[in-house]
TORPAPA-806321 format. One line per field, with one value per residue (C-alpha): x, y, z negated; chain; residue number from 0. Coordinates in Angstrom, 2 decimals, decimal comma, always signed. Layout:
N
east [X / ...]
north [Y / ...]
up [Z / ...]
kette [A / ...]
nr [NUM / ...]
END
This chain:
140
east [+75,25 / +75,80 / +73,50 / +72,13 / +72,74 / +71,07 / +75,00 / +75,45 / +75,52 / +78,74 / +77,72 / +78,34 / +81,84 / +83,31 / +80,29 / +81,79 / +81,55 / +78,64 / +77,14 / +78,72 / +77,23 / +73,93 / +74,58 / +75,57 / +72,27 / +70,48 / +72,33 / +71,91 / +67,80 / +67,80 / +64,73 / +63,57 / +64,99 / +66,40 / +63,24 / +65,19 / +64,47 / +66,18 / +65,41 / +66,99 / +68,04 / +67,67 / +71,21 / +72,78 / +74,42 / +77,72 / +75,55 / +76,16 / +73,35 / +72,73 / +70,95 / +70,54 / +69,58 / +67,88 / +67,49 / +65,57 / +67,52 / +65,96 / +68,01 / +71,58 / +74,27 / +76,57 / +79,49 / +77,19 / +76,96 / +79,70 / +79,29 / +81,84 / +82,08 / +84,44 / +84,50 / +81,75 / +79,39 / +78,08 / +77,58 / +75,72 / +76,02 / +74,98 / +75,34 / +73,60 / +74,34 / +72,11 / +72,22 / +72,80 / +72,19 / +68,87 / +65,88 / +62,73 / +59,47 / +58,21 / +60,85 / +59,20 / +62,43 / +65,25 / +68,47 / +69,44 / +71,82 / +71,35 / +73,50 / +72,21 / +74,53 / +74,01 / +75,66 / +77,08 / +77,65 / +80,92 / +81,56 / +79,28 / +81,29 / +79,98 / +79,92 / +78,70 / +76,57 / +74,66 / +72,14 / +69,50 / +66,28 / +66,81 / +67,36 / +70,52 / +71,22 / +73,86 / +74,68 / +75,79 / +76,74 / +76,93 / +79,10 / +77,92 / +80,90 / +82,26 / +81,48 / +84,56 / +84,80 / +88,19 / +89,17 / +90,35 / +93,34 / +93,26 / +96,96 / +98,00]
north [+97,62 / +93,54 / +91,59 / +88,88 / +84,99 / +81,85 / +80,60 / +83,08 / +81,09 / +79,85 / +76,33 / +76,10 / +76,24 / +76,92 / +77,45 / +80,90 / +78,79 / +77,50 / +81,18 / +82,27 / +79,73 / +80,58 / +84,10 / +83,25 / +80,95 / +84,45 / +86,92 / +84,04 / +84,45 / +84,97 / +84,91 / +81,61 / +81,33 / +78,30 / +76,07 / +73,02 / +70,03 / +68,33 / +64,56 / +61,84 / +58,39 / +55,77 / +54,17 / +51,55 / +48,34 / +50,37 / +53,09 / +56,06 / +58,07 / +60,25 / +63,17 / +64,66 / +68,23 / +68,56 / +72,00 / +72,88 / +74,46 / +74,33 / +76,43 / +75,76 / +73,92 / +71,94 / +74,72 / +77,48 / +75,80 / +76,15 / +73,70 / +74,31 / +73,45 / +75,86 / +76,46 / +74,19 / +76,10 / +74,74 / +76,98 / +76,32 / +79,14 / +79,37 / +82,38 / +82,86 / +85,10 / +86,87 / +85,32 / +88,90 / +86,53 / +85,63 / +88,24 / +88,21 / +89,29 / +88,24 / +87,49 / +85,58 / +83,52 / +85,53 / +85,03 / +84,78 / +84,06 / +82,36 / +81,77 / +79,08 / +78,25 / +75,44 / +75,53 / +71,54 / +69,89 / +68,42 / +64,93 / +65,79 / +65,09 / +65,75 / +62,84 / +63,62 / +66,25 / +65,15 / +66,90 / +65,25 / +67,09 / +70,39 / +68,87 / +69,59 / +66,46 / +67,02 / +63,97 / +64,06 / +61,31 / +61,22 / +58,22 / +57,73 / +58,79 / +56,97 / +57,44 / +58,93 / +58,19 / +59,11 / +59,41 / +62,25 / +61,60 / +63,74 / +65,22 / +66,32]
up [-131,43 / -131,44 / -130,49 / -132,68 / -131,42 / -132,58 / -132,61 / -135,16 / -138,05 / -140,33 / -140,00 / -136,14 / -135,31 / -132,08 / -129,78 / -128,24 / -124,68 / -125,01 / -125,80 / -122,66 / -120,80 / -121,73 / -121,15 / -117,31 / -116,99 / -117,94 / -115,41 / -112,67 / -111,52 / -107,81 / -105,77 / -105,94 / -102,09 / -101,68 / -103,31 / -105,14 / -107,25 / -110,09 / -110,12 / -112,46 / -110,89 / -113,27 / -114,69 / -113,01 / -114,96 / -115,81 / -117,66 / -115,48 / -115,18 / -111,60 / -111,19 / -107,63 / -106,75 / -103,66 / -102,10 / -98,93 / -96,58 / -93,43 / -90,59 / -92,30 / -90,79 / -92,26 / -91,04 / -92,70 / -96,30 / -99,43 / -102,42 / -104,74 / -108,46 / -111,01 / -114,61 / -115,24 / -113,17 / -109,39 / -106,61 / -103,36 / -101,07 / -97,39 / -94,32 / -91,29 / -88,73 / -86,42 / -83,02 / -80,57 / -77,56 / -78,33 / -77,39 / -79,92 / -79,43 / -82,74 / -85,60 / -88,09 / -89,32 / -90,63 / -90,51 / -94,20 / -97,34 / -100,18 / -103,31 / -106,18 / -109,36 / -111,49 / -114,97 / -115,50 / -119,12 / -119,90 / -117,91 / -115,27 / -111,93 / -108,46 / -106,37 / -103,27 / -100,85 / -97,67 / -95,53 / -93,66 / -92,28 / -93,66 / -97,30 / -99,10 / -101,71 / -104,50 / -106,34 / -109,91 / -112,16 / -116,04 / -117,76 / -121,34 / -123,36 / -125,81 / -129,42 / -131,19 / -135,05 / -136,50 / -140,21 / -141,68 / -144,37 / -147,27 / -148,10 / -151,85]
kette [A / A / A / A / A / A / A / A / A / A / A / A / A / A / A / A / A / A / A / A / A / A / A / A / A / A / A / A / A / A / A / A / A / A / A / A / A / A / A / A / A / A / A / A / A / A / A / A / A / A / A / A / A / A / A / A / A / A / A / A / A / A / A / A / A / A / A / A / A / A / A / A / A / A / A / A / A / A / A / A / A / A / A / A / A / A / A / A / A / A / A / A / A / A / A / A / A / A / A / A / A / A / A / A / A / A / A / A / A / A / A / A / A / A / A / A / A / A / A / A / A / A / A / A / A / A / A / A / A / A / A / A / A / A / A / A / A / A / A / A]
nr [0 / 1 / 2 / 3 / 4 / 5 / 6 / 7 / 8 / 9 / 10 / 11 / 12 / 13 / 14 / 15 / 16 / 17 / 18 / 19 / 20 / 21 / 22 / 23 / 24 / 25 / 26 / 27 / 28 / 29 / 30 / 31 / 32 / 33 / 34 / 35 / 36 / 37 / 38 / 39 / 40 / 41 / 42 / 43 / 44 / 45 / 46 / 47 / 48 / 49 / 50 / 51 / 52 / 53 / 54 / 55 / 56 / 57 / 58 / 59 / 60 / 61 / 62 / 63 / 64 / 65 / 66 / 67 / 68 / 69 / 70 / 71 / 72 / 73 / 74 / 75 / 76 / 77 / 78 / 79 / 80 / 81 / 82 / 83 / 84 / 85 / 86 / 87 / 88 / 89 / 90 / 91 / 92 / 93 / 94 / 95 / 96 / 97 / 98 / 99 / 100 / 101 / 102 / 103 / 104 / 105 / 106 / 107 / 108 / 109 / 110 / 111 / 112 / 113 / 114 / 115 / 116 / 117 / 118 / 119 / 120 / 121 / 122 / 123 / 124 / 125 / 126 / 127 / 128 / 129 / 130 / 131 / 132 / 133 / 134 / 135 / 136 / 137 / 138 / 139]
END
């Protein structure tokens, strides 16, 4: 049985990739860890809009975090390992791992990532795209 889609209209041509992207978003639910913020930073003089994703990754060091962009998807992952040299009387802070993904629109680029005070801030830019108008010649 095929599923119905909002993009099945014959007037929407070439949106198959968009539909696959929506499916990826729906599959990436996750457990809500680590918590994150997404903020828009006012455009600068050169009309470049900046976005910042901030993840709360307290307890992770730089070498335990990985940031990758592949096929318009930003993936941030972290992996902590147990320290077997310690003997815990109470263990309330678990060594854990996570993987958080964000689907990026066309033209968005990751330009910077910083880890400070347990917060990982990833900067993204979306340059204003030129308006493209093209005439199509009608041939006989």
